[in-house]
MARLUMLUM-610313 format. One record per residue (C-alpha): residue number from 1; x, y, z. Coordinates in steps of 0.5 Angstrom, whole numbers. Example, Ala and Ser with C-alpha at 12.3 -4.5 7.8 and 13.67 -1.06 7.14 Angstrom:
2
+-----+-------+-------+-------+
| num |     X |     Y |     Z |
+-----+-------+-------+-------+
|   1 |    25 |    -9 |    16 |
|   2 |    27 |    -2 |    14 |
+-----+-------+-------+-------+
***
This chain:
194
+-----+-------+-------+-------+
| num |     X |     Y |     Z |
+-----+-------+-------+-------+
|   1 |   -13 |    10 |   -42 |
|   2 |   -17 |     4 |   -44 |
|   3 |   -18 |    -1 |   -38 |
|   4 |   -14 |    -7 |   -41 |
|   5 |    -8 |    -2 |   -42 |
|   6 |    -9 |     1 |   -35 |
|   7 |    -8 |    -7 |   -32 |
|   8 |    -3 |    -9 |   -37 |
|   9 |     2 |    -3 |   -36 |
|  10 |     1 |    -2 |   -29 |
|  11 |     8 |    -2 |   -25 |
|  12 |    10 |    -1 |   -18 |
|  13 |    13 |     6 |   -17 |
|  14 |    19 |     7 |   -12 |
|  15 |    21 |    14 |   -13 |
|  16 |    16 |    20 |   -13 |
|  17 |    16 |    27 |   -14 |
|  18 |    16 |    32 |    -8 |
|  19 |     9 |    34 |   -10 |
|  20 |     2 |    33 |    -7 |
|  21 |    -3 |    31 |   -13 |
|  22 |    -9 |    35 |   -14 |
|  23 |   -14 |    33 |    -9 |
|  24 |   -19 |    31 |   -14 |
|  25 |   -14 |    26 |   -17 |
|  26 |   -13 |    23 |   -10 |
|  27 |   -21 |    22 |    -9 |
|  28 |   -21 |    19 |   -16 |
|  29 |   -16 |    14 |   -14 |
|  30 |   -20 |    13 |    -7 |
|  31 |   -27 |    12 |   -11 |
|  32 |   -24 |     7 |   -15 |
|  33 |   -22 |     3 |    -9 |
|  34 |   -29 |     4 |    -6 |
|  35 |   -32 |     1 |   -12 |
|  36 |   -28 |    -6 |   -11 |
|  37 |   -32 |   -12 |   -10 |
|  38 |   -32 |   -15 |    -3 |
|  39 |   -35 |   -21 |     0 |
|  40 |   -42 |   -21 |     1 |
|  41 |   -42 |   -14 |    -1 |
|  42 |   -39 |   -12 |     6 |
|  43 |   -35 |    -6 |     3 |
|  44 |   -32 |    -6 |    10 |
|  45 |   -25 |    -4 |     8 |
|  46 |   -23 |     2 |    11 |
|  47 |   -18 |     7 |     8 |
|  48 |   -14 |    12 |    12 |
|  49 |   -11 |    17 |     7 |
|  50 |    -5 |    21 |    10 |
|  51 |    -2 |    27 |     6 |
|  52 |     1 |    31 |    12 |
|  53 |     9 |    31 |    11 |
|  54 |    10 |    31 |    19 |
|  55 |     5 |    25 |    20 |
|  56 |     9 |    21 |    15 |
|  57 |    16 |    23 |    17 |
|  58 |    13 |    21 |    25 |
|  59 |    10 |    14 |    22 |
|  60 |    17 |    13 |    18 |
|  61 |    21 |    13 |    24 |
|  62 |    16 |     9 |    28 |
|  63 |    16 |     3 |    23 |
|  64 |    24 |     4 |    22 |
|  65 |    25 |     3 |    30 |
|  66 |    19 |    -3 |    31 |
|  67 |    23 |    -7 |    25 |
|  68 |    30 |    -6 |    28 |
|  69 |    27 |    -9 |    34 |
|  70 |    25 |   -15 |    30 |
|  71 |    30 |   -21 |    29 |
|  72 |    31 |   -25 |    22 |
|  73 |    31 |   -33 |    22 |
|  74 |    31 |   -38 |    17 |
|  75 |    23 |   -38 |    17 |
|  76 |    23 |   -30 |    16 |
|  77 |    19 |   -28 |     9 |
|  78 |    24 |   -25 |     4 |
|  79 |    21 |   -19 |     4 |
|  80 |    20 |   -18 |    11 |
|  81 |    27 |   -20 |    12 |
|  82 |    29 |   -14 |     7 |
|  83 |    25 |    -9 |    11 |
|  84 |    28 |   -12 |    18 |
|  85 |    35 |   -11 |    15 |
|  86 |    34 |    -5 |    12 |
|  87 |    31 |    -1 |    18 |
|  88 |    37 |    -4 |    22 |
|  89 |    42 |    -1 |    17 |
|  90 |    38 |     6 |    18 |
|  91 |    37 |     7 |    10 |
|  92 |    30 |     5 |    10 |
|  93 |    24 |     8 |     7 |
|  94 |    18 |     4 |     7 |
|  95 |    13 |     8 |     3 |
|  96 |    18 |    11 |    -2 |
|  97 |    18 |    18 |     0 |
|  98 |    11 |    18 |    -3 |
|  99 |     7 |    24 |    -2 |
| 100 |     1 |    20 |     0 |
| 101 |     0 |    14 |     4 |
| 102 |    -7 |    10 |     4 |
| 103 |    -7 |     5 |    10 |
| 104 |   -12 |     0 |     9 |
| 105 |   -16 |    -4 |    15 |
| 106 |   -21 |    -9 |    15 |
| 107 |   -25 |   -12 |    21 |
| 108 |   -21 |   -17 |    26 |
| 109 |   -24 |   -24 |    25 |
| 110 |   -27 |   -22 |    18 |
| 111 |   -25 |   -28 |    13 |
| 112 |   -25 |   -24 |     7 |
| 113 |   -21 |   -18 |    10 |
| 114 |   -15 |   -19 |     6 |
| 115 |   -18 |   -21 |     0 |
| 116 |   -23 |   -15 |     0 |
| 117 |   -17 |   -10 |     2 |
| 118 |   -13 |   -13 |    -4 |
| 119 |   -19 |   -12 |    -9 |
| 120 |   -19 |    -5 |    -6 |
| 121 |   -11 |    -4 |    -7 |
| 122 |   -11 |    -7 |   -14 |
| 123 |   -17 |    -2 |   -16 |
| 124 |   -13 |     4 |   -14 |
| 125 |    -7 |     2 |   -17 |
| 126 |   -10 |     1 |   -24 |
| 127 |   -14 |     8 |   -23 |
| 128 |    -7 |    11 |   -21 |
| 129 |    -4 |     9 |   -27 |
| 130 |   -10 |    11 |   -32 |
| 131 |    -9 |    18 |   -28 |
| 132 |    -2 |    18 |   -30 |
| 133 |     0 |    17 |   -22 |
| 134 |     5 |    12 |   -20 |
| 135 |     3 |     7 |   -14 |
| 136 |     6 |     2 |   -10 |
| 137 |     3 |    -4 |    -6 |
| 138 |     6 |    -3 |     1 |
| 139 |     6 |    -9 |     6 |
| 140 |    10 |    -7 |    12 |
| 141 |     4 |    -4 |    16 |
| 142 |     1 |   -10 |    15 |
| 143 |     7 |   -14 |    18 |
| 144 |     7 |   -10 |    24 |
| 145 |    -1 |   -10 |    25 |
| 146 |     0 |   -13 |    32 |
| 147 |     5 |    -8 |    34 |
| 148 |     2 |    -4 |    40 |
| 149 |     6 |     2 |    38 |
| 150 |     4 |     2 |    31 |
| 151 |    -3 |     1 |    33 |
| 152 |    -3 |     7 |    38 |
| 153 |     0 |    11 |    33 |
| 154 |    -6 |    10 |    27 |
| 155 |   -11 |    10 |    33 |
| 156 |   -10 |    17 |    33 |
| 157 |   -11 |    18 |    25 |
| 158 |   -17 |    13 |    25 |
| 159 |   -16 |     6 |    26 |
| 160 |   -21 |     3 |    29 |
| 161 |   -19 |    -2 |    35 |
| 162 |   -24 |    -7 |    32 |
| 163 |   -19 |    -7 |    25 |
| 164 |   -13 |   -10 |    23 |
| 165 |    -8 |    -7 |    18 |
| 166 |    -9 |   -10 |    11 |
| 167 |    -4 |    -6 |     7 |
| 168 |    -3 |     0 |     4 |
| 169 |    -1 |     4 |    -2 |
| 170 |     4 |     9 |    -4 |
| 171 |     1 |    14 |    -9 |
| 172 |     4 |    20 |   -12 |
| 173 |     7 |    23 |   -19 |
| 174 |    13 |    19 |   -21 |
| 175 |    20 |    22 |   -21 |
| 176 |    22 |    23 |   -28 |
| 177 |    14 |    24 |   -31 |
| 178 |    10 |    19 |   -32 |
| 179 |    10 |    12 |   -29 |
| 180 |    14 |     7 |   -32 |
| 181 |     9 |     3 |   -37 |
| 182 |    14 |    -2 |   -40 |
| 183 |    11 |    -9 |   -41 |
| 184 |    14 |   -14 |   -37 |
| 185 |    15 |   -21 |   -39 |
| 186 |    11 |   -26 |   -35 |
| 187 |    15 |   -32 |   -32 |
| 188 |    10 |   -34 |   -27 |
| 189 |     2 |   -34 |   -25 |
| 190 |     1 |   -41 |   -29 |
| 191 |    -5 |   -42 |   -33 |
| 192 |    -8 |   -49 |   -33 |
| 193 |   -14 |   -50 |   -38 |
| 194 |   -19 |   -56 |   -37 |
+-----+-------+-------+-------+
***
Protein backbone atom coordinates (compact mmCIF):
# COMPACT_ATOMS: atom_id res chain seq x y z
CA UNK A 1 0.00 0.00 0.00
CA UNK A 2 1.31 3.42 -0.96
CA UNK A 3 1.92 5.92 1.92
CA UNK A 4 -0.79 8.47 1.07
CA UNK A 5 -3.35 5.69 0.60
CA UNK A 6 -2.38 4.21 3.99
CA UNK A 7 -2.95 7.61 5.61
CA UNK A 8 -6.21 8.47 3.84
CA UNK A 9 -7.79 5.04 4.35
CA UNK A 10 -6.85 4.56 8.02
CA UNK A 11 -9.89 4.12 10.27
CA UNK A 12 -10.23 3.14 13.91
CA UNK A 13 -11.01 -0.53 14.49
CA UNK A 14 -13.18 -1.28 17.50
CA UNK A 15 -13.85 -4.98 16.96
CA UNK A 16 -11.05 -7.53 16.73
CA UNK A 17 -10.62 -11.24 16.07
CA UNK A 18 -9.32 -13.28 18.98
CA UNK A 19 -6.10 -14.02 17.10
CA UNK A 20 -2.70 -12.63 18.02
CA UNK A 21 -0.97 -11.21 14.91
CA UNK A 22 2.36 -12.72 13.98
CA UNK A 23 5.19 -11.23 16.04
CA UNK A 24 6.89 -10.03 12.84
CA UNK A 25 3.85 -7.85 12.02
CA UNK A 26 3.69 -6.44 15.54
CA UNK A 27 7.41 -5.66 15.38
CA UNK A 28 6.96 -3.82 12.06
CA UNK A 29 4.24 -1.65 13.62
CA UNK A 30 6.48 -0.92 16.62
CA UNK A 31 9.43 -0.11 14.37
CA UNK A 32 7.30 2.41 12.48
CA UNK A 33 6.55 4.03 15.83
CA UNK A 34 10.22 4.08 16.79
CA UNK A 35 10.98 6.05 13.61
CA UNK A 36 8.50 8.83 14.43
CA UNK A 37 9.85 12.36 14.77
CA UNK A 38 10.48 13.75 18.25
CA UNK A 39 11.48 17.08 19.76
CA UNK A 40 15.27 17.55 19.46
CA UNK A 41 15.34 13.93 18.28
CA UNK A 42 14.89 12.88 21.91
CA UNK A 43 13.38 9.49 20.97
CA UNK A 44 11.98 9.30 24.52
CA UNK A 45 8.63 7.59 23.89
CA UNK A 46 8.55 4.24 25.67
CA UNK A 47 6.28 1.51 24.28
CA UNK A 48 5.01 -1.24 26.59
CA UNK A 49 3.64 -4.04 24.42
CA UNK A 50 1.04 -6.20 26.17
CA UNK A 51 -0.06 -9.43 24.47
CA UNK A 52 -0.62 -11.60 27.56
CA UNK A 53 -4.37 -12.24 27.83
CA UNK A 54 -4.28 -12.50 31.61
CA UNK A 55 -2.45 -9.18 31.97
CA UNK A 56 -4.93 -7.53 29.60
CA UNK A 57 -7.89 -8.99 31.52
CA UNK A 58 -6.48 -7.78 34.85
CA UNK A 59 -5.80 -4.32 33.42
CA UNK A 60 -9.36 -4.17 32.07
CA UNK A 61 -10.83 -4.93 35.50
CA UNK A 62 -8.57 -2.35 37.12
CA UNK A 63 -9.43 0.36 34.58
CA UNK A 64 -13.17 -0.35 34.96
CA UNK A 65 -12.91 -0.12 38.74
CA UNK A 66 -10.87 3.08 38.73
CA UNK A 67 -13.16 4.83 36.23
CA UNK A 68 -16.21 3.71 38.23
CA UNK A 69 -14.84 5.63 41.23
CA UNK A 70 -14.78 8.90 39.27
CA UNK A 71 -17.60 11.43 39.18
CA UNK A 72 -18.97 13.18 36.10
CA UNK A 73 -19.70 16.92 36.13
CA UNK A 74 -20.42 19.59 33.53
CA UNK A 75 -16.68 20.12 32.91
CA UNK A 76 -15.90 16.45 32.23
CA UNK A 77 -14.56 15.92 28.72
CA UNK A 78 -17.14 14.07 26.60
CA UNK A 79 -15.00 10.97 25.89
CA UNK A 80 -13.89 10.76 29.52
CA UNK A 81 -17.53 11.09 30.56
CA UNK A 82 -18.39 8.14 28.29
CA UNK A 83 -15.61 6.02 29.85
CA UNK A 84 -16.75 6.82 33.38
CA UNK A 85 -20.42 6.11 32.64
CA UNK A 86 -19.66 2.91 30.72
CA UNK A 87 -17.45 1.59 33.52
CA UNK A 88 -20.23 2.22 36.04
CA UNK A 89 -22.70 0.28 33.89
CA UNK A 90 -20.30 -2.68 33.79
CA UNK A 91 -20.06 -3.10 30.01
CA UNK A 92 -16.84 -1.20 29.46
CA UNK A 93 -14.06 -2.53 27.19
CA UNK A 94 -11.51 0.27 26.91
CA UNK A 95 -9.21 -1.49 24.43
CA UNK A 96 -12.00 -3.22 22.43
CA UNK A 97 -10.71 -6.70 23.31
CA UNK A 98 -7.77 -6.33 20.93
CA UNK A 99 -5.10 -9.02 21.34
CA UNK A 100 -2.36 -6.35 21.53
CA UNK A 101 -2.29 -3.17 23.62
CA UNK A 102 0.71 -0.89 23.21
CA UNK A 103 0.92 1.62 26.06
CA UNK A 104 3.00 4.72 25.36
CA UNK A 105 4.81 6.69 28.02
CA UNK A 106 7.29 9.53 28.04
CA UNK A 107 9.36 11.53 30.51
CA UNK A 108 7.44 13.42 33.21
CA UNK A 109 7.85 17.15 32.78
CA UNK A 110 9.06 16.86 29.18
CA UNK A 111 7.22 19.53 27.19
CA UNK A 112 6.92 17.39 24.05
CA UNK A 113 5.83 14.18 25.82
CA UNK A 114 2.32 14.14 24.33
CA UNK A 115 3.35 15.45 20.90
CA UNK A 116 6.19 12.95 20.52
CA UNK A 117 3.98 10.07 21.65
CA UNK A 118 1.22 11.20 19.29
CA UNK A 119 3.67 10.95 16.39
CA UNK A 120 4.64 7.44 17.51
CA UNK A 121 0.99 6.39 17.75
CA UNK A 122 0.11 7.88 14.35
CA UNK A 123 3.04 6.13 12.67
CA UNK A 124 1.95 2.84 14.23
CA UNK A 125 -1.67 3.30 13.09
CA UNK A 126 -0.61 4.02 9.52
CA UNK A 127 1.77 1.05 9.52
CA UNK A 128 -0.98 -1.18 10.91
CA UNK A 129 -3.30 -0.16 8.08
CA UNK A 130 -0.59 -0.82 5.48
CA UNK A 131 -0.07 -4.28 7.02
CA UNK A 132 -3.82 -5.10 6.97
CA UNK A 133 -4.12 -4.79 10.76
CA UNK A 134 -6.75 -2.83 12.62
CA UNK A 135 -5.80 -0.28 15.25
CA UNK A 136 -7.39 2.29 17.53
CA UNK A 137 -5.89 5.11 19.60
CA UNK A 138 -6.60 4.53 23.29
CA UNK A 139 -6.64 7.53 25.70
CA UNK A 140 -8.05 5.94 28.85
CA UNK A 141 -4.71 5.10 30.45
CA UNK A 142 -3.52 8.66 29.87
CA UNK A 143 -6.62 9.94 31.68
CA UNK A 144 -5.69 7.64 34.58
CA UNK A 145 -1.99 8.59 34.55
CA UNK A 146 -2.07 9.98 38.09
CA UNK A 147 -4.06 7.01 39.43
CA UNK A 148 -1.92 5.12 41.94
CA UNK A 149 -3.49 1.71 41.23
CA UNK A 150 -2.98 2.03 37.45
CA UNK A 151 0.60 3.24 37.87
CA UNK A 152 1.43 0.46 40.35
CA UNK A 153 0.04 -2.11 37.92
CA UNK A 154 2.04 -0.74 34.98
CA UNK A 155 5.24 -0.42 37.05
CA UNK A 156 5.24 -4.23 37.12
CA UNK A 157 5.32 -4.27 33.31
CA UNK A 158 7.98 -1.66 32.63
CA UNK A 159 6.52 1.81 33.25
CA UNK A 160 9.22 3.97 34.79
CA UNK A 161 8.50 6.06 37.87
CA UNK A 162 9.79 9.10 35.95
CA UNK A 163 7.34 8.48 33.08
CA UNK A 164 3.89 9.79 32.31
CA UNK A 165 1.39 7.59 30.47
CA UNK A 166 0.72 9.36 27.18
CA UNK A 167 -1.62 7.02 25.32
CA UNK A 168 -2.09 3.61 23.87
CA UNK A 169 -2.87 1.61 20.79
CA UNK A 170 -5.22 -1.34 20.38
CA UNK A 171 -3.89 -3.58 17.61
CA UNK A 172 -4.97 -6.78 15.91
CA UNK A 173 -6.85 -8.33 13.03
CA UNK A 174 -10.14 -6.58 12.38
CA UNK A 175 -13.17 -8.76 12.97
CA UNK A 176 -14.54 -9.69 9.57
CA UNK A 177 -11.27 -9.46 7.64
CA UNK A 178 -9.51 -6.33 6.53
CA UNK A 179 -9.79 -3.02 8.42
CA UNK A 180 -12.54 -0.65 7.33
CA UNK A 181 -10.97 1.63 4.75
CA UNK A 182 -14.00 3.54 3.52
CA UNK A 183 -13.14 7.14 2.76
CA UNK A 184 -14.73 9.58 5.19
CA UNK A 185 -15.85 13.10 4.37
CA UNK A 186 -13.82 15.74 6.21
CA UNK A 187 -16.01 18.21 8.07
CA UNK A 188 -13.38 19.62 10.39
CA UNK A 189 -9.70 20.49 10.47
CA UNK A 190 -10.12 23.78 8.56
CA UNK A 191 -7.29 25.06 6.37
CA UNK A 192 -6.40 28.74 5.88
CA UNK A 193 -4.06 29.71 3.05
CA UNK A 194 -2.17 33.00 3.26
